[in-house]
KELO-349615 format. One record per residue (C-alpha): x, y, z; residue in three letters. Coordinates in steps of 0.02 Angstrom, whole numbers, padded with zeros to 5 digits, always signed. Layout:
BEGIN
XYZALA...
This chain:
BEGIN
+04208-01434-00355UNK+04238-01473-00173UNK+04140-01408-00027UNK+04247-01255+00009UNK+04254-01195-00171UNK+04130-01064-00233UNK+03984-01123-00338UNK+03998-01074-00521UNK+03817-01023-00544UNK+03844-00969-00724UNK+03907-01143-00771UNK+03765-01225-00674UNK+03632-01121-00763UNK+03714-01153-00933UNK+03724-01342-00907UNK+03549-01358-00837UNK+03463-01243-00962UNK+03339-01375-01020UNK+03271-01391-00842UNK+03243-01202-00821UNK+03202-01116-00713UNK+03329-01192-00592UNK+03333-01138-00410UNK+03487-01173-00304UNK+03427-01231-00133UNK+03598-01257-00053UNK+03746-01372-00030UNK+03724-01545+00041UNK+03828-01588+00197UNK+03976-01706+00207UNK+04109-01775+00091UNK+04229-01688-00027UNK+04098-01672-00165UNK+03926-01685-00084UNK+03840-01588-00221UNK+03716-01446-00231UNK+03530-01472-00208UNK+03426-01385-00341UNK+03242-01371-00386UNK+03204-01395-00570UNK+03074-01304-00671UNK+02951-01450-00660UNK+02962-01448-00469UNK+03077-01598-00447UNK+03225-01588-00327UNK+03393-01647-00390UNK+03578-01650-00345UNK+03704-01565-00460UNK+03888-01613-00450UNK+04041-01560-00545UNK+04195-01668-00567UNK+04374-01638-00620UNK+04441-01773-00733UNK+04304-01784-00862UNK+04243-01960-00898UNK+04272-02018-00721UNK+04099-01949-00683UNK+04018-02061-00812UNK+04128-02212-00780UNK+04085-02213-00595UNK+03936-02127-00518UNK+03842-02082-00676UNK+03873-02248-00761UNK+03801-02344-00616UNK+03654-02225-00594UNK+03615-02231-00778UNK+03615-02420-00801UNK+03576-02493-00632UNK+03472-02369-00533UNK+03322-02484-00519UNK+03422-02637-00469UNK+03535-02560-00338UNK+03430-02416-00273UNK+03540-02278-00342UNK+03457-02111-00382UNK+03395-02089-00560UNK+03519-02007-00676UNK+03436-01854-00753UNK+03581-01782-00851UNK+03768-01788-00879UNK+03891-01685-00980UNK+04071-01634-01005UNK+04156-01471-01048UNK+04336-01413-01067UNK+04397-01251-00992UNK+04521-01128-01068UNK+04668-01237-01018UNK+04593-01393-01098UNK+04553-01475-00931UNK+04397-01583-00935UNK+04254-01542-00817UNK+04111-01664-00804UNK+03946-01638-00717UNK+03798-01743-00667UNK+03619-01714-00614UNK+03534-01851-00515UNK+03366-01862-00429UNK+03364-01805-00247UNK+03326-01942-00120UNK+03250-01885+00043UNK+03318-01983+00190UNK+03293-01985+00377UNK+03422-01895+00483UNK+03402-02017+00627UNK+03417-02175+00520UNK+03585-02261+00523UNK+03629-02423+00431UNK+03637-02577+00541UNK+03722-02743+00503UNK+03572-02813+00408UNK+03552-02652+00309UNK+03734-02658+00254UNK+03723-02841+00207UNK+03563-02812+00107UNK+03640-02665+00013UNK+03798-02763-00029UNK+03698-02912-00091UNK+03580-02803-00193UNK+03725-02722-00285UNK+03819-02885-00309UNK+03664-02968-00378UNK+03639-02834-00510UNK+03786-02880-00621UNK+03919-03015-00625UNK+04086-03027-00717UNK+04208-03168-00759UNK+04351-03086-00664UNK+04390-02938-00550UNK+04438-02767-00617UNK+04401-02582-00630UNK+04246-02526-00725UNK+04247-02398-00863UNK+04117-02321-00977UNK+03967-02433-01002UNK+04026-02537-00853UNK+04155-02627-00960UNK+04311-02694-00876UNK+04453-02577-00918UNK+04581-02667-00811UNK+04566-02847-00760UNK+04653-02980-00658UNK+04638-03169-00666UNK+04590-03185-00482UNK+04554-03076-00331UNK+04718-03134-00255UNK+04814-03073-00408UNK+04726-02905-00397UNK+04767-02890-00211UNK+04949-02937-00235UNK+04965-02815-00379UNK+04898-02667-00280UNK+04988-02705-00118UNK+05152-02739-00208UNK+05138-02568-00288UNK+05075-02474-00133UNK+05203-02547-00013UNK+05340-02493-00132UNK+05286-02310-00138UNK+05411-02194-00057UNK+05282-02103+00048UNK+05209-02266+00115UNK+05380-02341+00152UNK+05430-02183+00243UNK+05274-02178+00350UNK+05279-02363+00393UNK+05462-02374+00436UNK+05572-02526+00405UNK+05515-02634+00551UNK+05330-02602+00529UNK+05344-02633+00342UNK+05424-02803+00373UNK+05285-02847+00495UNK+05149-02796+00373UNK+05227-02896+00231UNK+05243-03049+00342UNK+05061-03034+00398UNK+05002-03022+00218UNK+05105-03173+00166UNK+05024-03276+00302UNK+04846-03215+00275UNK+04827-03197+00087UNK+04804-03383+00057UNK+04625-03352+00112UNK+04597-03255-00050UNK+04607-03418-00147UNK+04434-03458-00081UNK+04363-03300-00161UNK+04408-03365-00334UNK+04392-03265-00494UNK+04206-03228-00511UNK+04165-03046-00480UNK+04012-02938-00450UNK+03967-02756-00462UNK+04041-02665-00312UNK+04032-02487-00248UNK+04220-02484-00219UNK+04223-02370-00067UNK+04063-02395+00031UNK+04038-02287+00185UNK+03892-02259+00303UNK+03868-02088+00224UNK+03839-02170+00055UNK+03688-02265+00122UNK+03528-02169+00145UNK+03380-02239+00240UNK+03213-02202+00159UNK+03041-02259+00217UNK+02940-02331+00073UNK+02764-02368+00132UNK+02786-02451+00300UNK+02960-02521+00272UNK+03135-02450+00267UNK+03234-02459+00107UNK+03418-02419+00091UNK+03481-02318-00057UNK+03661-02301-00112UNK+03677-02117-00155UNK+03863-02093-00192UNK+03973-02198-00306UNK+04158-02160-00289UNK+04228-02301-00396UNK+04147-02440-00495UNK+04227-02611-00472UNK+04201-02791-00521UNK+04238-02858-00350UNK+04169-02965-00210UNK+04049-02936-00065UNK+04189-02970+00060UNK+04293-02831-00019UNK+04144-02714+00000UNK+04128-02763+00183UNK+04313-02737+00213UNK+04307-02561+00143UNK+04146-02514+00232UNK+04214-02567+00402UNK+04391-02501+00383UNK+04363-02339+00477UNK+04308-02428+00637UNK+04412-02453+00792UNK+04471-02634+00802UNK+04347-02695+00933UNK+04200-02616+00840UNK+04268-02680+00675UNK+04273-02859+00738UNK+04097-02851+00810UNK+04016-02769+00658UNK+04109-02879+00535UNK+04045-03034+00624UNK+03866-02967+00620UNK+03870-02921+00435UNK+03952-03087+00389UNK+03811-03179+00477UNK+03682-03085+00375UNK+03783-03107+00214UNK+03786-03295+00242UNK+03596-03293+00255UNK+03564-03176+00109UNK+03697-03213-00020UNK+03643-03351-00138UNK+03817-03378-00209UNK+03878-03459-00049UNK+03999-03412+00088UNK+04188-03408+00083UNK+04298-03506+00201UNK+04407-03389+00308UNK+04290-03244+00265UNK+04348-03141+00415UNK+04528-03155+00357UNK+04479-03094+00183UNK+04391-02944+00260UNK+04544-02909+00368UNK+04655-02907+00213UNK+04547-02774+00133UNK+04541-02675+00294UNK+04731-02673+00285UNK+04727-02624+00101UNK+04617-02475+00141UNK+04732-02421+00282UNK+04883-02430+00165UNK+04784-02326+00041UNK+04760-02195+00177UNK+04948-02186+00201UNK+04970-02158+00014UNK+04830-02031-00009UNK+04821-01944+00160UNK+04971-01832+00135UNK+04886-01675+00201UNK+04801-01757+00349UNK+04919-01804+00490UNK+04772-01862+00597UNK+04719-01987+00464UNK+04896-02052+00442UNK+04919-02072+00629UNK+04755-02163+00646UNK+04795-02279+00501UNK+04965-02325+00575UNK+04888-02363+00745UNK+04750-02467+00665UNK+04877-02566+00563UNK+04981-02600+00719UNK+04827-02672+00806UNK+04777-02775+00655UNK+04945-02861+00624UNK+04994-02877+00808UNK
């Protein structure tokens, strides 16, 4: 269910029957699947979302909310389920507690660093990989460098990516990666719980008593990764000058907060994951010429 699709109220009422009566307050702004705000029979506000693809809902957002809400500040998972339609396609849904944020609060460098460290501190893994049901590693690599090389080797061989890059730009990108990826050796093999695609919109400022707390309210993909990967993905949408400035600020706070120690050539590691995200935009942004054009321009600046 994406923002422009009609709400299936019959399905919503059927799935949320045990919380009756359920009042639909309205759609939440932003994103491809921002969810619908509802009021439950006991007076609580919650967010209802529907997902195509079945267990992806549990393996990502719901899995994290269910097991790690207290540690990482994710909303409490109230319910989850899965149905199949007449064609056999799986439809999953989730119900999570509503978190009231401040419209004028925006995450700053320290906020981002604190959120990244909080998530990374919640769970560690012996190696990087993608998380499945129960936060188990469903796909794993020996090191972060192996994971990076595996993805980029695949992505840079995709016909749509090759076509959009062009022969000369592709050579330049490959050469830049070959020179920079030695920095990934410093990241090693140890991995931590990561959001996978952190954006400003996923962080919600909430005043608790007299202090601000930052909640992560949207989980797009669970990963066993590294704080520098998280930073690279969070900052990837910035213009280059802003990216450099904000990366430097967040790295400074990460060095102060992260008990596991810094990484030599940390900025280069972040740059590699900025590039990875831009390549991903070329692969996935087929219906958005503006996004493709922006990604190509950002790549040209990065590897210049």
